[in-house]
N, C-alpha and C positions, 0 to 999 in steps of 0.2 A: 685383321678381325675387325671391325668396324664399330667404335664403341657404342656402350648401350646408351638406347636413349632414356634423358632425366624429364622431360615436359611434354606431353603432345600438346598442342590446341588445336580444341576440337573445332567444325564448323565456320574455318576463317573463309572474311572475304574477301576475297585479291581482288587486286588492282584491276584483274582484266571482268571484273565479273564471277569467274569463278569462286566453285566455292568446297573449300576441301580440309586437311587435317597435317596442319605441320608440325614434323617431328624433329623435335631440338638435342642435340646428342656433344656432350667436348665443347657447349660455349657456339656451335651454329647446326643451322639448320639440314638437316639431316634427309628428311626426307617432306615431299610434299607429296599429299597422296591418301590414301583412304589407309590405316592405320588400325589396325588387330590385337593388339596385344596391349602387354600390360601393364607399363608405363605408366607417371602420373596425368590426369587425363583433364583437363580445362577444355569445358562445353564455350566456344566463344559465339551460339549462333543469338543474334539479334544487336552483336557490340561492334563497334570501333576497333578495327586491329592494326594499332599502326607501328611502323620503326618506331621506336626509342628516340627519340629527343638528344643529338646532340649541338649543347649549348658552346659555342664559342669565344662568350666573353662575359666571365663573375668575377666576381669580387670576391672571395671567402674570409677573407679577412683571418683571423686567428693571435697568435702572441696578444701584443698590447692591446690590439682592436677585438677580441676574446670575446665582450660585450655585445657587442654587433651584431657578433657572426662569428662559425668556427667550420674543421669540413666536417662534425659533428651535424649540426646542426643543417649545415646549409644544402651539403648533399644529402640531408634528408625530405628539406623542400627540395631540392633537384627531383629525386626519384618522385615524392607525391604526386610530384607536375610535368611523372611522364618521363624525363631525364636522363638518361642511366651513364651520358658522358660529359664532361664541363669542363673547359677549357680554364683556367685560372690568370690571370691579370699580373706582371711582375712588379707593381704600385702597391706592393707591402709595405710593412715598420718591422725590421730595415725594408730596403728595396733588392727584388731582385738581382742584382747586378754582379754577383759573382757563382762563380759553379759550386761553392763551397753555401748559399746563399738555397741554391737552385734543389742541393741535393737537400738540402735542410726540409724546404719547404717540400719535398715529391714525398720523403721520411711518414712527417708527418700527413698527408695527405694517403700514404698506404698502414698508419697507423688506424686514421681515425676514418676516414673516408666511406661513404652506406654507397658512392657509383663510381663510377670509371670516372678516369683525368686524365686530361694533359696540362702542363707548367708551360707560361714562355715565362721569355727571358726580355729584362728591362735592355732601353738602349738610352745608352750615353758616350759621352767624349770617353772618355773613360772605360765602359767596358768588354770586359774581353769579347767578343761578338763568337768568335772561333771556338775557347773555350766552353762558352755556353751550347753552343752548338755542339761538340763533345759529348757533354753534360746529359745532353739527349732533351733540351727545349728543345717544345714544339713548333716555335713561331716567331720571332719578334715583336715586342710592346704589346700594350698598344703603343702605339711611341706619337710624344704628345707633342703635338705643335701648336697648341696653347696651353698653356697651364692652367690645372684640373686637380680637385680635390687630393692630395699627397700622389701629386705626377705636378713634376719639373719640364717646364718645353724645351724643346732642344732647339737650338739657330741651324738656319743655310745650311750654313759649312758642315756641320758639326753632321744636320742628317743627309746632305746629299754622300759625304764619305760614309755614315750607315751604311747607303742604298748600297756604293760598291760593294761592298764588303761583304751584305747579306746576301746577292746573287751573286757571290762567286761561291760560297756555299749552295749555294740554290733554296734557301730558306723561304721565307714570306715575312714580307714587312706588316703590320695591323695598323692602323693609322689615327689616330686621334685628331680630325683635324678639326678645328677652329682658330676665328682672329676676332680676338676682345681689343676692347678700346676700356678706357678709364671713365667712364661714365659712371655718375653713382647707380649703384648696382642694390639697392635699394625693396623690389620687391620683385612679383616676376616678370610686371610688364614692363621695368627697364633691365629687367636681366634677361631678355630676348634681343632686350636690342644695341647692353655691350654682349654681347656672344647670335651677334643677328645671324639668320640664313645667308641674308648677300654674305658677309664675310667667313662663313664656314665654303659659301662655293668658291667662292674666290682665295680657301685656305686651300682647299681638294686641287686648286691647280695651279698651287703654287708648287706644291706636294707633287707635283706632276712634271713639275717644269726643274724643276729637283734632280728625277728621279732619272738619271742620264744615260742610266749601266741596262733601264728596263727592267731591273726589281721585281719580280710581286709584287702589288698591292691590295692591302685589303685593306678597305675603307669603311671604319667603326658606324657603330649609332647615327646613320644619315639622316638628318631633321625633316628634308624641304626638297622639295623636288626639286628645286633646283640646283640643289646641289646631290641628288641620286643624275642630274643629267651633263654637270659637271665632270662625273668620276667616268674616268676607265676602265680601272679595276675592279675588282669586284666589290661587292655593293651587301654592309648588313644595316638595317632597320631595326630597333625597338619596337615593342608591343608599348611601352608607353606615348612613344611617339606618333604609334600608330592611333590608342582607345582614350589619352587624354591631349585638352587642351588647356592653355592658361585661362578661356575662358571657362574654364569648367570651375574653377576654382576662386578663392577669397586671390586676393594679388598680394597680401597678405601672408599667406597660408606658404609656411617650409616646409609642406611637402608634397610639392607641385617642381620645386627647385632640383635640380637637373640640370647637365652638361653635356651634348650641347642642350639649351633648353625647353620644355614644353613650348610650340610654336601659337596660330593662332588657326580656331577651329577650321579656318580654309584655308590656311597651310597644312593642315593633318588630313581633312581631304584632301586635297591634292598629295599624298604621300602616297595618300589610298590609288590614288590615279595613277600611280608608279610601282602598282603591284606586280605584273610582268616582266618587269628591270631587278626588280629587287632581290640579289641571289639568297641572302642568309635572313633570318630573323633571331636574334639573339635578344641577352635577353641585355645584357647590362648590369647583371645582381649585383648594387651597389646598396646593401647594407648600412641606416646608421641608423641608430636607439633615437626611444622617444626624448630623451633627455634634449642630447642634439638637435633636434627637429623644431624646438621650444625653445631654442634663443631666436635674436634677431633676426633681423632677415640676413645681416653681412654675415653675422659669424657663421651660419647655420650652415654647414656642409652640405654641398651637392650629393647626388645620390638616391637612391630609392631602389626596394626589393623588387627583383618581380621573373627568379628562372621556376618557382613551382604555379607562376598564374600565365607564363607564355602560353604554353599548346595549348591549354582549358577555355583561356580568353581566341584563340583562333578559333578550335572546335567547333562555339559557341557561334561563327560568324558561317563555316561550312555550315552545320544545323541552319543554321536562318538560309541558305541560299546564295550570301555573299558571297562566298569563295569557292574554289572546289576543293577538296580535299589532298585530287594527286596535287598539288601547291602548297602547302602546310608541308605535308613529307616531304616535299623534296628540299623545301624552302629550310626544313628546322634538322630534316635528319639526314638523306645524302647530299647535297652540297659540301655545306661543313665539311661530311668525312670527307668528299670529294676532298676540299683546298686544303684540308687540311694530310691528307692521305694517310687516313687510316679505314680500315676494312668497314665494308659499310653493313648496316645492320640490315634487313629484307627478306621478300617472304621467297627467293631462292637461293637453293641447294650452293650451301658453304659458305653462305649471308651469316654475319656477326645473328648471335640470340639475342641481341634484345627489342624489346617490346613493350604495347601499352595497351592495356586493354579500357577501351573507358564505355560505359552505355549511353544511351542516346537521349538521357534527361539533364538539361539545363539547371543550375543555379546558380546560387546569389553569393557572389565571394565574401567571405567575411576573414575576419584576420585573426578573428582567434579558435579557424576550423584552418592556419597555414603552421607551417613547421618553422617557418624561419627565427631566427633568437631575437630580433630585431623589435618583430610583436605587430607590425603595423604595413598596411598596403595602400598608395594612392588609385587602388585598382577596385574597393569599397564599392559593394554595391551590382559590380556589372558582370555580367551574364555567362558562364564557365564552365566547362563538359570538363570532371575528373578523372581522375584513370580510378577504378574496381582494382584492376590489379594489374603490375608491372615485374617483369622479367626482363634479368641483366645474368648473362653469358650463360647461359640455356635451365636459370631457377629462377626461380620465382624472387622475387626481393622486397613487395609492397604486395596488403592484401587484405582491404576490407581495414582501412588504418592503420595494418602493423607492420614492422619493418623485421625485416629477415637479413641479418647483416651477413655481409658472403664481404672474403679476400677481396678488393680492386682490382682488377687494371690499372696500369701505369701504361698512358700509351706516349712514348719518348721518340722524340721528335726523328726523324730521320737523318742525320748527323748521331746520334749515338754510338758512342765504341764501347758501351759497357763498361767502365774503366772507371764506374762514378758508384 
């Protein structure tokens, strides 16, 4: 017997242009077409209804970093931005380099997250990669080819050896590709020079040279057209590299300090010119407190929040007819799900029933309206379209500013043996 419907989204405009009702049951789309039963109904007439996003690059902090963010606040921020799956990165404190640490991280998320999640494994010369795969790591990395906040660089010999092992497991290696120099790092202009776009593209080529085993590579947060062009694996770009440039900030403003750096306005526009080559948009949500960001530039940490504003910024561009909705859906939902090997949310029977419903009314981003614990945003004043309602696992989890927590799904990696 088919499970009873939990929710029906009525009058949804599908990608084909057809308007239909979506019946949701047991966490999946169970029927597409007119519905005449008595399940809970939601009329989506005149709204943008899209599969909820999979943000495959977030740092949810927690533990000794809970003042910045934790699973509760970070996942609420995700949900309020139309994201129902996040992939947490392993450069936590302590880093996720043992099965025990990974299991603790998963349990923390199960207990406190409002959204579905996966967790990646750290990669160091000492990390037992095979055991991390067995324990349910979704992917490996981000692997630091240059040092960054809470992440130490791995040398070329160790990186090549790690690729060999990850290839044998059938895993995905996600790469933070940068090249740094020893120049003074005192403001946004010099930060861009210390971690130049040319160095980034050279690092991409070096990483690919070291990948003798043809391991699957995913390049995180590519910040310039030349880096996108250099990459032969899948390419991820962040909203901050698409929507922000160093020239939009006072050069001493640490709220614009991030790795890789914000580039010039010309490079930002060049990155938009590679829209069709970009596989994934991910936020690299990396919150720090206002107090930490108020330090002198050399001492201030790199990283900015972004999980809640990612899809809303893109949808404002759709409404302005700068990009098409289908490409946004693919880069924020379909493509990351495919890369990670998790079920896709979508409009077909059997698809995961995760959706975000948006009005067509842009508003200006205000930090006071967002949910990240860090309490600030570099996108202040930019146009965005936020969801009125979010559905996860077939049930409403966010409506009109209110959250309705349900037990989140942990998406374990393909190597999970069920013994952890």
